[in-house]
N, C-alpha and C positions, 0 to 999 in steps of 0.2 A: 504494500500500500504506500504509494509515493505521492509527495506533494501535500504540504500541510494546509495549503489553501483549499485544496480539493476535499480533504478530510473535514476541515472546519465547516465548509459549506454543507457537506452531507449531513453532518451532525446538527447543524442549525436547522436544516430542512426537516429532519426528524423531530426536532424539538418543536418546530412550528406546527407540525401536524398534530402534536400532542398538546398544543396549547402553550408551548414555551416553557413547560415545566422541567426543572433540572432533576432528572430521575435518579441518578446514582452519584455517589460520592467518590472522591479520589481514592479513599481507602478501599472501597469495593473493587475499583479498577485495578489497584495494586495487587489485591488478593487474586483476582482472576488472571492477571498477567504474570504473577509470580515474581514481582519486583517490589522495591521499597516505595513507600508513599512519596518520599522526596524525589525519587527518579521519575515517577508518574507526573508530579507537579512540574518538574523542569521540562519534561518533554511536551506536555500539553500547553504550557504557558509561554514557552520560548521556542519559536520555530527554528532558531539558529543553534539550539543546544545540541552538542555532539554526544550521542549516546555511546556506550561502550561497544555496541555493535548495531548494525541496521536491523537485525532480527529482533532485538529487544525493543527498538522503537516501533517496529511494525506490530509486535505483540501488544504493546500498550495501546496503540491506536485501534487495533482490531477489538480489543477488550472494551475500549471506550465506545466504539460503534455498537457493539453487541449490547452494552448496558445503557445505550441512549444518553450518554453524557453530552451536555451542552457546554461548549467553551464560553467563558465569560470574557469576551473580547475587550470590553471597556476596562475591566480590571487588569487584563494583560497589558494593554496599552499604557495604563497608568504606571504599572510596575516597570515598564521599559522606557518610561519618560516620554511617551508620545502623547501630545496634546492635540485637541481639536483646533485646527487653524483654518484660515480661509483657503479654499482649494485653488491650486495653481492650474492654469490651463496648459496641458502638455501637447507638444507637437510630436506626432508619431509617423514614422515611415514604414512601408511594407515592401519587402523584397520577395518577389516570386521567382523561384529558381528552376521550376520545372516547365515553364512555358514561355513562348515568344510573345503571345498575345492572350487576351482574356478568354478566347474561345477554344484554345487548344485542349485543355484538360478540364472537363466540367466539374470534377470533384474539387479541385483547387479553386476554381472560380466560385463555386458555392461556398467554400470555406472563407474565401475573401469577402464575400457579401456579409457573412456572419460577423467577421472581424470589423468590417466597416461600420456595421450597425452598432456593435459594442463600443467602438471608439466614440461615436456620437453620444451614446448613452452615458459615457464616462466624462462628458463635457471636455473632450480632447479634440484635437484637430488632426485630420489625416493630411499630411503635407505632400506625400508623393507615393505612388505605387510604381516600382520598377519591375519590368519583366526581363530578367537577365539569366538565361539558362547556363551561361558560361560558369556561374558559381557552382553548379552541380557537377561539372565535368573536371575531374582531376587533371586530365590531359590539357585542357584549355587553361586551367588555372596555373599550370606550370609555365605556359608560354606567355601569358599576359602579365602586364605590370599591375598587380592587384592594388598596390598603394595608390597609384594614379587613378585607377577606376573608382576606388572607394572615396578618395578625396573629391573626385568629380561629382559623385553622388551627393556628398555632403554640401558641396557648393550649389548644387541645383536647388536645394531647399533654402538658400540664403542663410545657411548655418542654423536654421530653425528645425532641429530634429533632436528631441530629448531621448528618444528610444526607437528601437527597430524591431519589427516582427519579421522573421524569415519563414516563409511558407515553402516547404519542400527541402530536398536534400541539399547540403552545402559542403563544399570542400573544406577539410579540416583547417588548412592554413588560412584560407579565406575567412573562415569563421573566427579564427583568432584575431585577424586584422580588423574585422567588422566590430568585434567586441571591444577591441582597444579604442576604436574610433568613437563608437556610440555609447560605451559604458553600460547602457541598459539594453540587453538584447534577449529576445525569447525566440526559440525555434519551435515551429509547429510542423510535425512530420510524421511519417509512418515508422521511422526508425530513430534510434538514439543518436545523439551527438557526442556521446561519451563524456557527459558532464562538463563540456566546455562552457555552456551557457544554460540558463533556465530553459526547460523544454517541456512541451506537451506532446505526447505521442500516443499512437495506437499501434502496437507492435505488429509489423507486417507479417512476421513469421508465424505468430500466433493466429492472426486472421486467416492466413492461408491454410494452416492446419485445421482450423474449424471448418473451412469450406470443404477440404478434401475428405475429412473424416465424415462429413455429412454424406458425400457420395459413397463412401465405403459402407456407411450404415444402410444405404439403399441397395447394397449388394454389388456395387460396381467394383471390378477388379482390374479392368483395363482403363486407366485414368490418364488423360492427357493434360498437358499444360500449354497455355498460350500467353506469352508476355515476355518481359525482359528476363534474361537468364544470367546476366553478368552483374555480380555483386548486388543481387536483389534479394531482399529478405523474404519476399513472397515465394520466390523460386525455392529458397532453402526450406521454407515451411512445407511446400509441396513434397519435396524429397523426404523430409523428416517424417511426414505423415505416412508416406508409403513404407518407409523403413520400419516405422513403429508397428505396422501391420504385416511385416514380412513380405512386402511387395516390392518388386524391382521396377525402376523406371524404364520405359521402353523408348529408345531414341526416336522412333518414328512417330511417337505420340507427343513429342515436345517441339514446339514451334517458337522461335525467337521473333518477337514483334515489338514495335513501339506501341504507344498508347493512343491509337487512333481507330475510328470506326472503319476506315478503309482497310487497314491491316487486318482487322478482325474478319471482314468480308472475304479477303484473300485467304486467310488461314482456313476458314471453313471450306472454301473451294478446294484447297489442297487436301483436306481430310476426305472430302467426297471423291476425289480423284484417286485416292490411295486404296489398295486392297485390304490393308490392315488398319482398322480404325478403332479409336477408343470408344467405349460406350458412355463414358462420362468425361467431361472436360472442365478443368478449373482454369478460368481466365483471370489473370492477375488484376484486371480492372474492368469496370462496368462498360465503359465506352467501346472497348474492343469486343466484349461479349455481345453488345448490341449489334455491332457489325456482323457477327457470326449469325445471330438470330435473323437479321434481315436477309442474309444470303439464303438461309434455309426457307424463309418465307417466300422468296421469289424463285427458288429452285427446289420445289418440293420433292422429297424422296421418301416414300413410305417405308423403304427398306433400311433407311438410316436416319434416325432421329435421336441424336445423343442428348443426354442430360447435361445442361450447362449451368455452372454456378460461377459467380464472380465476387469481387470485393469493391466496396465503397458505398453503394446505395445512393447513386446520384438520382436526381428527380426523375429523369427519363426512364429509369429502371422499372418504375411502376406502370409505365404505359406501353411497354413492348408487347409483342404478341408472339409467344406467351409472355406473361409478366416474369421478369428475371428474378430468380432466386439468387441472393447475394448476402455477403456479410457487411452489415452497415457499420460505418465508422461514425462516431458521435460528433458530427460537425459542430453542432451548437455548443456542446460542452468544451470541445477543443478550442473554439474561438473565445469563449468566455474565460476559460482558465488562462489562456495566453494573455488576455488583457489584464486580468487580476494580477498575474505575476509581474508583468511589465510595469504597471502603475505602482504596485507595492514597492518594487525595487527603485523606481524613480523617486518615490517619496521617502526613501531611506529606510524602508522596512527590513526585509530579509537581506542577509549578506551572503550566505552560502548558496551554492547552486541547487536549485530545486528541480526535481524530475517528476512530472505527473504523467502516469501511464493510465490510459482509459481503455476500456474493453470494447471489442466489437460485438455485434449482435447478429445472429443468424436470422435472416428474413426469408422465410419459406414461402415461395410463390408457385408458379406453374412450370418452370423450365426444367425441373428435375423429377424423374420418376424412378421407380424401382427398376433394377437392371433387367429383371425378367418380364417387365411390362413392354419394353421395346419402343416407347415413344410417348409423346404428350397426348392428352385427351383430344378428341376430335374437334372440339370447339376452339382449340388453340392453333390448329393447323390451317 
């Protein structure tokens, strides 16, 4: 359980549903967690307190959640010397590292809309949105003058940028330089930045495993993969799920593609032209899966209708024919937690790096069936 802001909000929401009542004492939490009262008090009241081990900290928070503990934020702030002062208006920039323009990746575009909305709610100003995929490429980052590029970004805002939100993968060296320039940086991504900066993520490997294991639960043994295979957490999750169930990946079932509808369309065409085909396919992202479904819709083949599952749960996934089964990433929560962490750091709140990991959720729709059923229901075709 990572991210003290995430935990605090969860607890406050529980308390609100129960009428704001403080249900359990510090002593009861200490007994449940198997630690001293003093340790519980330090962990719950000081987000920067370094526990003897992460396991102890997690155990305390889990016990607090189970016992419906409500943190006293006002008391904590008083103890830490934080007083209510007039709110400063912060200037925030957003760096998109996975796309050239807003229409390239629907998931990150939807996530950006959430973050833009949260920035306005926090009485902050969005100074600039940069679309710069070079930051996600290790090869390009080695060739480019990163200091010059980052200085140029800062000048574009007339030096009015108190913090930066990075959406998508970022080269490690570039991330260090961005953090040095902006001081307050939050990364929102599918994978970890290795504690370089505050981060909000939904682990791509776990998301992929959830998707593939759903196909396995339906009886599929010949499972394909469509997506990026190079240094990609979702591909690793696909392989790990197969290994966990003593299944070997089949090279003919794995297609390297980018994240576009057109490449999904082409991928399904290749599967249909092959004699050896998977019965179930995990597609690393929704937009590529939608391309695959569209090919099947225009090139009907009653002898081959594979189960298709993806990841992200973009808005369009609910309107495909059939509706796409996918693992939803919590965009709303990812955007909100990113803003909470950034503004708290800009205001001088937490000092240590905070990592907030959120869970994906399986959205079962119509694009997957049991392996022995051999296809979607008639109304989907």
